[in-house]
C-alpha positions in Angstrom: -21.1 13.7 2.6 -21.5 10.5 4.6 -19.2 8.5 2.3 -16.3 11.0 2.3 -12.9 9.9 3.5 -11.3 12.5 5.8 -7.6 12.8 5.5 -4.7 14.3 7.5 -1.4 15.0 5.7 1.9 15.3 7.6 5.2 16.2 5.9 7.8 18.8 6.7 8.2 19.7 3.0 5.5 22.2 1.9 5.9 21.3 -1.8 5.2 17.7 -1.1 2.1 18.6 1.0 0.9 20.7 -1.9 1.5 17.9 -4.4 -0.5 15.6 -2.1 -3.3 18.1 -1.9 -3.4 18.4 -5.6 -3.4 14.6 -6.1 -6.2 14.0 -3.6 -8.3 16.7 -5.1 -8.7 14.5 -8.2 -11.3 12.5 -6.1 -14.2 14.5 -4.8 -14.9 11.9 -2.1 -11.6 12.6 -0.4 -11.3 15.6 2.0 -8.2 17.0 3.7 -9.2 18.0 7.2 -5.8 18.9 8.6 -2.1 19.3 7.7 1.0 19.3 9.8 4.8 19.8 9.3 6.0 17.5 12.1 4.9 14.4 13.9 4.0 16.0 17.2 1.7 18.5 15.5 0.2 15.7 13.5 -0.6 13.8 16.7 -2.4 16.9 18.1 -4.4 17.3 14.8 -5.4 13.6 14.9 -6.7 14.0 18.4 -8.6 17.1 17.4 -10.0 16.2 13.9 -10.2 12.3 14.2 -9.4 11.7 10.5 -10.1 8.4 8.7 -6.7 8.3 7.1 -3.3 9.9 8.1 -0.8 10.1 5.3 2.6 10.5 7.0 6.2 11.1 5.8 8.4 8.4 7.2 11.0 11.0 8.2 9.6 14.0 10.1 11.0 16.1 13.0 9.8 15.6 16.6 8.0 12.3 15.8 8.6 10.3 12.6 6.0 8.5 10.7 6.5 5.1 12.1 6.7 6.4 15.7 3.5 8.3 15.1 1.9 5.2 13.7 2.9 3.2 16.8 1.4 5.9 19.0 -1.9 5.8 17.0 -2.0 2.0 17.4 -1.2 2.0 21.1 -3.8 4.8 21.8 -6.4 3.0 19.6 -7.2 6.0 17.5 -9.5 5.0 14.7 -7.2 6.6 12.1 -5.5 4.3 9.6 -1.9 5.2 8.6 -0.3 5.4 5.1 3.4 6.0 5.1 5.2 7.8 2.3 8.9 6.9 1.9 11.8 7.1 -0.4 13.6 4.3 1.4 14.0 0.8 0.0 15.2 -1.1 3.1 12.9 -4.2 3.8 13.5 -3.8 7.5 11.6 -0.4 7.4 8.6 -1.9 5.8 8.5 -4.7 8.3 8.8 -2.2 11.2 6.0 -0.1 9.7 3.7 -3.1 9.4 4.4 -4.1 13.0 3.5 -0.5 14.0 0.1 -0.9 12.4 0.7 0.9 9.1 -1.9 -0.1 6.5 -0.4 1.6 3.5 3.3 1.9 2.4 3.9 4.1 -0.7 6.8 5.5 -2.6 7.0 9.3 -2.5 7.0 9.4 -6.2 3.8 7.3 -6.5 1.5 8.4 -9.3 -1.8 10.1 -8.5 -3.8 7.0 -9.3 -1.8 4.9 -6.8 -2.1 7.5 -4.0 -5.9 7.6 -4.5 -6.1 3.8 -4.8 -4.1 3.4 -1.5 -6.5 5.7 0.4 -9.5 3.9 -0.9 -8.0 0.5 -0.2 -6.9 1.4 3.3 -10.2 3.0 4.1 -11.9 -0.3 3.1 -9.7 -2.1 5.6 -7.2 -3.5 3.1 -3.4 -3.4 3.1 -1.8 -1.4 0.3 1.9 -1.6 -0.5 3.6 0.0 -3.5 4.7 -2.5 -6.1 8.4 -3.3 -6.1 9.3 -3.1 -2.5 11.8 -5.9 -1.8 10.7 -6.2 1.8 7.1 -7.3 1.3 6.4 -10.0 3.8 5.6 -13.6 2.7 2.1 -14.8 3.5 2.1 -17.3 6.5 -1.0 -19.0 4.9 1.1 -20.3 2.0 0.7 -24.2 2.0 3.7 -26.1 3.2 3.6 -28.2 0.1 3.6 -25.2 -2.3 6.2 -24.8 -4.9 9.4 -23.2 -3.3 9.1 -20.4 -5.9 5.6 -19.6 -4.7 6.8 -19.1 -1.1 8.9 -16.2 -2.3 5.8 -14.3 -3.6 4.0 -11.7 -1.5 0.3 -12.0 -0.7 -0.6 -9.4 -3.4 1.5 -11.3 -6.0 -0.1 -14.6 -5.1 -3.6 -13.1 -5.4 -2.7 -11.6 -8.8 -1.3 -15.0 -9.9 -4.5 -16.7 -8.9 -6.5 -14.2 -10.9 -4.2 -14.7 -13.9 -4.9 -18.5 -13.6 -8.6 -17.6 -13.9 -7.9 -15.9 -17.2 -8.4 -12.4 -15.9 -6.9 -9.4 -17.7 -4.8 -6.7 -16.0 -7.8 -4.4 -16.2 -10.1 -7.0 -14.5 -7.5 -7.7 -11.8 -7.0 -3.9 -11.2 -10.8 -3.5 -10.8 -11.0 -6.5 -8.4 -8.1 -5.3 -6.3 -8.9 -1.6 -6.6 -5.5 -0.7 -7.9 -4.3 0.8 -11.2 -3.8 -1.5 -14.1 -0.2 -0.3 -14.4 0.4 -1.5 -10.8 -0.9 -4.9 -11.9 1.6 -4.9 -14.8 4.4 -4.0 -12.4 3.4 -6.9 -10.2 3.4 -9.2 -13.3 6.9 -8.2 -14.1 8.1 -8.8 -10.5 6.4 -12.2 -10.3 8.0 -13.3 -13.6 11.4 -12.1 -12.4 11.0 -14.0 -9.1 9.8 -17.1 -10.9 12.5 -16.8 -13.6 9.8 -16.9 -16.3 10.3 -15.7 -19.8 8.0 -15.4 -22.8 4.6 -13.8 -23.3 2.6 -16.8 -22.1 5.0 -18.3 -19.5 3.3 -16.5 -16.5 -0.1 -17.7 -17.6 1.1 -21.3 -18.0 2.8 -21.3 -14.6 -0.3 -19.8 -12.9 -2.6 -22.5 -14.4 -0.2 -25.3 -13.5 0.0 -24.1 -9.8 -3.5 -22.8 -9.4 -4.4 -25.3 -6.7 -1.4 -24.2 -4.6 -2.6 -20.5 -4.5 -4.6 -19.3 -1.5 
């Protein structure tokens, strides 16, 4: 198939690799071309099979996920990297992004989010699981924007802009190619960051600050 997405999975836990195989099998356009149980073996497989996407555990023997992502970036392999992690430290997310990682997911992510991340990264987009406290602010935020807006991540500002346009969670999910539950999670985090309460508070805020969103 010309439109299939070829994937390598690397994790030292066989059960997690099986869970990933089962999750990815939900989409017939996704094909696993290689598996590895450590970073060094994964690098060899990447050189041999040239996958579109490498889904890597952040903690692996011999070469961890971020180290492997850094190697892929420095060697200019055309493989995009998605990291799976159970860690919450914001520094790790920032380190991963600097290493060229395009997707950053929780290990307990739902099937729909795993598939959405693969499709988003394959399309050249960045995909970060909702709720990571270390998401980076967007340097394009206008200097005169509300101080509260400057605390929002790029994904959160995009969702807020779509909310201001009257879009539903389902519409936003389709536009951003993520699950609608992920959109609802983002709404919750946005409201918490902006200290908004009430069923229509987020919509009112979005409309009032629409011109400040980029």
